[in-house]
MMTF fields as JSON, N, C-alpha, C and O atoms, coordinates in Angstrom:
{
  "mmtfVersion": "1.0.0",
  "mmtfProducer": "UNKNOWN",
  "numBonds": 271,
  "numAtoms": 272,
  "numGroups": 68,
  "numChains": 1,
  "numModels": 1,
  "chainsPerModel": [1],
  "groupsPerChain": [68],
  "chainIdList": ["A"],
  "bondAtomList": [4, 2, 8, 6, 12, 10, 16, 14, 20, 18, 24, 22, 28, 26, 32, 30, 36, 34, 40, 38, 44, 42, 48, 46, 52, 50, 56, 54, 60, 58, 64, 62, 68, 66, 72, 70, 76, 74, 80, 78, 84, 82, 88, 86, 92, 90, 96, 94, 100, 98, 104, 102, 108, 106, 112, 110, 116, 114, 120, 118, 124, 122, 128, 126, 132, 130, 136, 134, 140, 138, 144, 142, 148, 146, 152, 150, 156, 154, 160, 158, 164, 162, 168, 166, 172, 170, 176, 174, 180, 178, 184, 182, 188, 186, 192, 190, 196, 194, 200, 198, 204, 202, 208, 206, 212, 210, 216, 214, 220, 218, 224, 222, 228, 226, 232, 230, 236, 234, 240, 238, 244, 242, 248, 246, 252, 250, 256, 254, 260, 258, 264, 262, 268, 266],
  "bondOrderList": [1, 1, 1, 1, 1, 1, 1, 1, 1, 1, 1, 1, 1, 1, 1, 1, 1, 1, 1, 1, 1, 1, 1, 1, 1, 1, 1, 1, 1, 1, 1, 1, 1, 1, 1, 1, 1, 1, 1, 1, 1, 1, 1, 1, 1, 1, 1, 1, 1, 1, 1, 1, 1, 1, 1, 1, 1, 1, 1, 1, 1, 1, 1, 1, 1, 1, 1],
  "groupList": [{"groupName": "UNK", "atomNameList": ["N", "CA", "C", "O"], "elementList": ["N", "C", "C", "O"], "formalChargeList": [0, 0, 0, 0], "bondAtomList": [1, 0, 2, 1, 3, 2], "bondOrderList": [1, 1, 2], "singleLetterCode": "X", "chemCompType": "L-PEPTIDE LINKING"}],
  "groupTypeList": [0, 0, 0, 0, 0, 0, 0, 0, 0, 0, 0, 0, 0, 0, 0, 0, 0, 0, 0, 0, 0, 0, 0, 0, 0, 0, 0, 0, 0, 0, 0, 0, 0, 0, 0, 0, 0, 0, 0, 0, 0, 0, 0, 0, 0, 0, 0, 0, 0, 0, 0, 0, 0, 0, 0, 0, 0, 0, 0, 0, 0, 0, 0, 0, 0, 0, 0, 0],
  "groupIdList": [1, 2, 3, 4, 5, 6, 7, 8, 9, 10, 11, 12, 13, 14, 15, 16, 17, 18, 19, 20, 21, 22, 23, 24, 25, 26, 27, 28, 29, 30, 31, 32, 33, 34, 35, 36, 37, 38, 39, 40, 41, 42, 43, 44, 45, 46, 47, 48, 49, 50, 51, 52, 53, 54, 55, 56, 57, 58, 59, 60, 61, 62, 63, 64, 65, 66, 67, 68],
  "secStructList": [7, 7, 7, 7, 2, 2, 2, 2, 2, 2, 7, 5, 7, 1, 1, 6, 6, 7, 7, 5, 3, 3, 3, 3, 3, 3, 6, 6, 3, 3, 3, 3, 3, 3, 6, 6, 6, 7, 7, 3, 3, 3, 3, 3, 6, 6, 3, 3, 7, 7, 7, 4, 4, 4, 1, 5, 7, 7, 6, 6, 7, 6, 6, 7, 7, 7, 7, 7],
  "xCoordList": [125.65, 125.452, 124.321, 124.385, 123.307, 122.167, 122.549, 123.418, 121.889, 122.146, 121.242, 120.171, 121.681, 120.893, 119.614, 119.692, 118.453, 117.193, 117.14, 116.501, 117.805, 117.823, 118.574, 118.196, 119.626, 120.369, 119.517, 119.441, 118.879, 118.042, 116.941, 116.589, 116.404, 115.335, 115.82, 115.006, 117.116, 117.676, 118.05, 118.238, 118.158, 118.629, 117.495, 116.337, 117.85, 116.875, 117.519, 118.741, 116.696, 117.159, 117.884, 117.386, 119.029, 119.762, 119.191, 119.714, 118.139, 117.537, 116.749, 116.636, 116.219, 115.544, 114.353, 114.004, 113.721, 112.536, 112.897, 112.068, 114.103, 114.577, 113.637, 113.427, 113.073, 112.153, 112.905, 114.086, 112.232, 112.864, 113.278, 112.748, 114.221, 114.684, 114.204, 114.067, 113.95, 113.632, 114.712, 115.252, 115.015, 116.019, 115.321, 114.337, 115.839, 115.281, 116.426, 117.599, 116.073, 117.068, 116.801, 115.676, 117.844, 117.751, 118.881, 120.044, 118.565, 119.566, 120.426, 121.624, 119.797, 120.49, 121.335, 121.971, 121.357, 122.173, 121.269, 120.276, 121.604, 120.799, 121.025, 122.149, 119.966, 120.016, 119.063, 118.23, 119.201, 118.26, 117.442, 117.989, 116.129, 115.228, 114.457, 113.899, 114.435, 113.693, 112.196, 111.688, 111.501, 110.064, 109.258, 108.045, 109.908, 109.232, 109.438, 108.473, 110.705, 110.995, 111.413, 111.548, 111.618, 112.02, 113.402, 113.697, 114.248, 115.64, 116.349, 116.02, 117.332, 118.025, 119.453, 120.171, 119.861, 121.2, 121.894, 121.341, 123.093, 123.869, 124.339, 124.434, 124.629, 125.316, 126.587, 126.528, 127.742, 129.033, 129.791, 130.095, 130.094, 130.828, 130.172, 130.859, 128.842, 128.104, 127.937, 127.429, 128.362, 128.275, 127.307, 127.518, 126.24, 125.325, 125.997, 126.654, 125.821, 126.37, 125.223, 124.443, 125.131, 124.01, 124.402, 124.151, 125.011, 125.39, 124.423, 124.226, 123.825, 122.863, 123.501, 122.848, 124.76, 125.433, 125.616, 125.747, 125.626, 125.825, 124.526, 124.541, 123.404, 122.119, 121.534, 121.818, 120.72, 119.931, 118.597, 117.818, 118.319, 117.086, 115.841, 115.789, 114.841, 113.566, 112.8, 113.33, 111.569, 110.774, 110.613, 110.452, 110.657, 110.497, 111.718, 111.63, 112.84, 114.059, 114.333, 113.563, 115.426, 115.808, 114.952, 114.828, 114.356, 113.6, 112.211, 111.551, 111.741, 110.414, 109.454, 109.825, 108.221, 107.254, 106.836, 106.845, 106.477, 105.974, 104.47, 103.815, 103.915, 102.461, 101.773, 102.241, 100.669, 99.908, 98.998, 98.281],
  "yCoordList": [59.905, 58.479, 58.094, 58.371, 57.468, 57.035, 55.824, 55.038, 55.686, 54.567, 53.385, 53.555, 52.203, 50.995, 51.126, 51.466, 50.866, 50.994, 50.133, 50.517, 48.972, 48.121, 48.802, 48.659, 49.535, 50.276, 51.418, 51.618, 52.163, 53.296, 52.822, 53.526, 51.633, 51.094, 50.848, 50.81, 50.683, 50.441, 51.724, 51.701, 52.828, 54.081, 54.856, 54.762, 55.624, 56.463, 57.793, 57.899, 58.788, 60.113, 59.981, 59.295, 60.613, 60.507, 61.341, 61.284, 62.111, 62.879, 61.928, 60.741, 62.427, 61.591, 60.807, 59.763, 61.289, 60.591, 59.326, 58.423, 59.244, 58.08, 57.663, 56.469, 58.622, 58.327, 57.808, 58.109, 57.034, 56.547, 57.701, 58.807, 57.424, 58.397, 57.98, 56.789, 58.952, 58.662, 59.287, 60.346, 58.619, 59.141, 60.026, 59.621, 61.23, 62.187, 62.839, 62.572, 63.681, 64.444, 65.917, 66.388, 66.645, 68.096, 68.736, 68.379, 69.664, 70.34, 69.343, 69.556, 68.242, 67.241, 66.258, 65.386, 66.374, 65.478, 64.638, 65.145, 63.354, 62.539, 62.96, 63.266, 62.974, 63.299, 62.359, 61.697, 62.313, 61.592, 62.614, 63.584, 62.395, 63.332, 62.575, 61.507, 63.142, 62.542, 62.618, 63.669, 61.503, 61.472, 62.124, 62.285, 62.501, 63.122, 64.637, 65.4, 65.067, 66.501, 67.136, 68.356, 66.321, 66.756, 67.404, 68.183, 67.086, 67.543, 66.788, 65.641, 67.457, 66.91, 66.543, 67.337, 65.323, 64.813, 64.54, 63.866, 65.063, 64.884, 63.447, 62.687, 63.105, 61.86, 62.274, 62.86, 61.973, 62.355, 61.117, 60.246, 61.035, 59.895, 58.571, 57.596, 58.538, 57.326, 57.009, 55.944, 57.93, 57.713, 58.733, 59.937, 58.269, 59.218, 59.914, 59.275, 61.228, 62.026, 62.261, 63.201, 61.401, 61.444, 62.121, 61.595, 63.277, 64.076, 65.246, 65.993, 65.407, 66.494, 67.857, 68.758, 68.02, 69.303, 69.65, 70.824, 68.639, 68.861, 68.823, 69.06, 68.53, 68.423, 69.797, 70.77, 69.855, 71.056, 70.867, 69.989, 71.675, 71.481, 71.556, 72.301, 70.762, 70.785, 72.052, 72.931, 72.172, 73.375, 73.796, 74.981, 72.826, 73.161, 72.753, 72.625, 72.551, 72.191, 70.705, 69.93, 70.318, 68.904, 68.162, 68.582, 67.053, 66.2, 66.686, 66.079, 67.748, 68.268, 67.892, 67.924, 67.533, 67.136, 68.316, 69.465, 68.012, 69.017, 69.074, 68.032, 70.246, 70.391, 69.9, 70.139, 69.22, 68.705, 69.754, 69.505],
  "zCoordList": [123.893, 123.835, 124.784, 125.981, 124.252, 125.05, 125.892, 125.515, 127.031, 127.93, 127.594, 127.011, 127.962, 127.79, 128.63, 129.811, 128.046, 128.791, 130.057, 131.037, 130.042, 131.236, 132.378, 133.541, 132.058, 133.079, 133.617, 134.829, 132.73, 133.141, 134.093, 135.039, 133.842, 134.701, 136.127, 137.05, 136.328, 137.653, 138.4, 139.616, 137.685, 138.273, 138.934, 138.526, 139.962, 140.658, 141.012, 141.115, 141.192, 141.605, 142.948, 143.841, 143.111, 144.364, 145.507, 146.62, 145.265, 146.355, 147.258, 146.954, 148.334, 149.341, 148.793, 149.344, 147.717, 147.196, 146.413, 146.299, 145.878, 145.121, 144.004, 143.788, 143.296, 142.208, 140.983, 140.809, 140.138, 138.912, 138.001, 138.097, 137.128, 136.146, 134.766, 134.484, 133.911, 132.516, 131.646, 131.966, 130.546, 129.624, 128.598, 127.979, 128.426, 127.478, 126.711, 126.975, 125.776, 125.026, 125.25, 125.082, 125.63, 125.813, 125.029, 125.22, 124.163, 123.338, 122.568, 122.382, 122.117, 121.323, 122.109, 121.516, 123.426, 124.251, 125.151, 125.672, 125.339, 126.255, 127.702, 128.1, 128.472, 129.901, 130.624, 130.006, 131.937, 132.779, 133.555, 134.079, 133.628, 134.291, 135.365, 135.111, 136.568, 137.672, 137.369, 136.977, 137.551, 137.287, 138.402, 138.27, 139.496, 140.644, 140.656, 140.677, 140.644, 140.758, 139.429, 139.341, 138.405, 137.069, 137.031, 136.125, 138.009, 137.962, 136.839, 136.537, 136.227, 135.058, 135.431, 136.039, 135.057, 135.309, 133.973, 133.104, 133.821, 132.584, 132.429, 133.392, 131.181, 130.857, 130.138, 129.057, 130.731, 130.154, 129.71, 130.525, 128.427, 127.87, 128.244, 128.548, 128.222, 128.511, 129.987, 130.338, 130.865, 132.31, 132.917, 132.77, 133.602, 134.227, 135.412, 136.234, 135.482, 136.582, 137.565, 137.41, 138.572, 139.516, 140.816, 141.901, 140.704, 141.863, 141.983, 141.025, 143.146, 143.326, 143.084, 142.559, 143.458, 143.266, 141.792, 141.445, 140.922, 139.491, 138.697, 137.489, 139.346, 138.662, 138.38, 139.079, 137.348, 137.058, 137.785, 137.412, 138.817, 139.588, 138.709, 137.73, 139.09, 138.392, 138.71, 139.389, 138.238, 138.435, 139.902, 140.194, 140.822, 142.247, 143.063, 144.284, 142.412, 143.129, 143.099, 142.531, 143.709, 143.759, 144.761, 145.912, 144.328, 145.226, 145.571, 146.415, 144.958, 145.257, 144.147, 142.974, 144.494, 143.464, 142.599, 143.039, 141.379, 140.444, 140.589, 140.597, 140.702, 140.832, 139.572, 138.458, 139.759, 138.605, 138.06, 137.091]
}
């Protein structure tokens, strides 16, 4: 279940950088992805799981910028 875009606009990565999240689809399921570190956060039953311990780290880990 996708989240309301207005809600997504209010959410941020829970790591120290607090970057905005974008809603994407991975393996057919909606997820939230940090725009800074690209860590992936699940959405379970319409509820975003914004716990760092449950996140899939981005290419350089949680809260770390992705090289351009």
